[in-house]
N, C-alpha and C positions, 0 to 999 in steps of 0.2 A: 944817660938821660934819654927819655923817650921823646921822639919828635914825630908828629903825625902830619901826614900830607893833606888830609881832608878832615872835615868835621865828622863825617861818617866813620872814618877810622877811629877817631877819638871816642865817638859815641859807642862803637863796638867794644872798645877797650874798657869803657866804664860800665858796660851792661850789667856785670854782676852786682855792682854797688847800686845801680838804678833799680834792678829787680829786687834787691834787698829792701830798699826804701819803699818800693811799691807794696811789697808784702807787709811791711810794718804798717803802712797806711791802711791797707785792707783789714788787718787785724784790729785797727783802731776805728773801723767803721767807714772808711773812705773807699768803698768797694769799686767805685768808678774810675779811680786814678790809674793811669797807665805809666809805664816807665818813660815813655816819650813826654808825658806831661811834666814829670819831675825834671827831665832834661831841658825842656823848653823853658820852664820856670827859671831854672838856674842860668841858662844861657841868656835869657832876655832880661833878667834882673840882677842877679848876684855877680855874674861874670861879664856883664856887658862892658864895663869900663876897666876890667882887670887886665893885667898884662903879666906875662911870664909866670902863669900859674903852674905849679907842679902837680903831678898826678895825685900825690897824696893829699894836697890841699883840695883838689876837686872831689876826691872820694870823701874827704872829711865834710865838705860842704853838702854833698849828697846825703850822707848819713845823719848829719846834724841839723839840717834845715827843719824848721818848725812845720809840722803837718798843717797847721792852721794857715800859715802863709801860702803854702802851695794850694790849699783849698780855696782861699780868697782869690788868688791869681786865676785859678780855673773858673771860678764863678764870674769874675770880671770879664774874662775872655768870652764866656758864654753869653753874658749880658751884652757885650759889644756886638757879638755875632747876631744875636736876636734883634738888636736895634737896626743893624745893617739890613737884615732880611725884611724887617718891618718897613723901612723907608724905601726899599727897592720895589715893593709891591704896589 
């Protein structure tokens, strides 16, 4: 069983699946999506309350997450960032 000491270690181990998802999304017209965006979406939504996830479950989540859900997450993050910038000025 793989045990990771840090999130960075886990991220690096999952990079091939994250890059695959990024490329799939780019082919589908989501050119702006980065591997880190996919990682953050899953970390902050899907895996937030999960425990004892196996590596294969995480890879499956990466590859099978709906592109529209990731896109909506990114747009919401951008919207929140823009609101914060607007209110700080």
